[in-house]
C-alpha positions, 0 to 999 in steps of 0.5 A, spaced: 425 934 387 425 936 379 429 934 373 432 939 369 436 935 363 441 932 368 439 924 370 439 924 378 433 927 380 435 934 384 432 936 390 433 943 393 435 943 400 439 948 404 443 944 408 449 946 412 456 944 408 463 945 410 468 945 404 476 943 404 481 942 400 486 946 396 484 953 391 487 955 384 493 958 388 495 951 391 493 953 398 489 949 403 482 951 405 475 950 408 470 954 407 463 954 410 457 954 405 450 951 404 448 947 399 443 949 393 441 942 392 442 935 393 441 929 388 444 921 390 450 923 384 452 930 387 451 937 390 451 944 388 453 950 393 456 956 392 463 958 394 467 964 395 474 961 394 476 960 386 478 952 385 479 948 378 474 944 375 476 937 376 478 939 383 478 933 389 474 937 395 472 935 402 464 935 403 461 935 410 454 935 409 449 936 415 443 935 411 435 935 413 432 930 409 433 923 406 440 924 405 442 923 412 444 927 418 451 929 417 456 926 411 463 927 410 464 925 402 469 925 396 467 930 391 469 931 384 468 939 381 463 938 375 461 945 373 463 952 376 458 958 374 460 965 376 455 970 376 456 978 375 457 979 382 463 974 383 459 968 387 461 961 384 456 956 384 459 950 384 456 943 382 459 936 383 458 929 384 459 924 390 466 920 389 465 915 393 
């Protein structure tokens, strides 16, 4: 686990995540991805679909750690970082 200037301790973890919601064009989507890290407050993951900051999405996380075996939760997007290849790193906090 590590801290990166944020309050929550983040645990690097590669878990399967299914994200569903509405993209920037108002189209409903469901995308399978992988988490980058998870904390008590949220998680980060890569997403191909363009979304807005402050979007409310649903995440189904199949975790291998103390996060639990599987969890469906609402999340809110707090940060999006796009790399040169166009891949979007999304940071989201748990709404529940």
